[in-house]
Every structure is written in structure tokens, then in C-alpha cells.
N, C-alpha and C positions, 0 to 999 in steps of 0.2 A: 469477584467483582463482575459486573455486567457492563457491556459496551453496546452502543447502537451504531451500526455501520449502514449508511445509506448508499445506494447504487443508482447509477443512471444507465438507461438503455438507449442505444442508438440503433435505428433500423435503416438498412440500405435499400431504398426503394428501387434503385437502379439495378439491383440484383434480381428483381422480380421479372422484369421484361427484357433486360439486356444482360451483359456479362457483369455489370456492377463495378467494373474496375476504373480506377482513376486514370490509368494509362490510356484507356480508350475513350475517356470522357463520359463514361456511363455511371459514375458513382453519384448517388443522390442520397445523402445521409440526413435523417431527421431525428431530432430528439423525441423520445417517447417517454414513458413513465420510468419508474424505478421501484426499488424495494427498500424497506428498512429491515435489517437483521439485528435482533437482540442476541448478542453472543455472550454465553456464560462459559465458565470453565477455563478461562485464560486470565492471566494477571496483567498483561500489557496490551495496550490499545494497538500497538504495531502488529502484534500476533493476531489480534482479532481482524484487522484489516487484511492481512495476508491470508488468513483462513477463509474469509468471505470471498476474496478474489479467487483463491484456489478451488473452492467448492462451488461457487455460484457465478464466477466471472465467465465471460464469453468473449471471443475475439476471432471472428471469421468474416467472410465476405458479406454475409447476410445480416449480421448483428454484432454489437459489442455491448458488454455490460461490465461496469467497473465501479469501484468505490469512489465516491465524490465527497463524502462528509463522514466524519467519525467523532463520537463524543461518548462520555460516560452515560450510563442509564439515567443517572440523576439529572444531568444536563438536558437530556432528551425529554425527561418528565417536565422540566422547567419550560422547555419550548412548547410542549403540549398545553401547559397551563395558560400560556400567553395566546393561544389560538382560540378561534371560535369553538364553542363546545361541541357542535356536531362534527366539525372537521377534525378536531382532536380525537374524538371517539373513532372516527373513520381511520385516521392514521394509526391509532393504537390497535385497532382491530385487524389492520392489514399487516402489521409487523410480524415477522416470522422469528420464532425462538429457535436458536440453533446452538450447537455445542460440538466441539471436536470429540 
């Protein structure tokens, strides 16, 4: 079975010019893009989410990347069909196929 796990990336602009810490008032987080991971080789969506977080997740002062949405491959295909054709092609082309 295949699953699609979407991630969100946050960037701390405050860490570029200052120390970037909340305690000093220098944290300035901005939502950035994310990625879609097509995960095969697992039978449970929970395992796919945990795999993506372990392999591609990030959590430090400069950036954070974490899963925000997860669904079966078929559900993702249904989402793509409901999108504008060019945007759907873009999303499909950007997805990364991964497997443990």
C-alpha cells in the first residue's frame, strides 16, 4: 500500500541576524513550503508518518519540518483530480517517492 505524507517547513528568520531565540525576543518564524512524500513498503499510515518524520523531519533553531497531512495514495490522487490541471501536474512532479 502507498501513503502520501505532506510536510510543512518553518524558517526562523531571527536566527539569520540574531540568536533566533524566543527567550531573547529574536525568534521570527515564517511558514515556507513543504514536501509530499509517497511512501511505499509499509502497511500502516502511522508507520509512514513516523518514517517521514524520522528520515526528513527537522527541528532546530533555524528550521522545522514536520508532517501536517497524511492520506492514502488513492485519496491523494482524488485531490489531484480536483485541482487545476497544471497545478496537479506540478504537485505530482514534486512528490518524492521513498521507502524504508
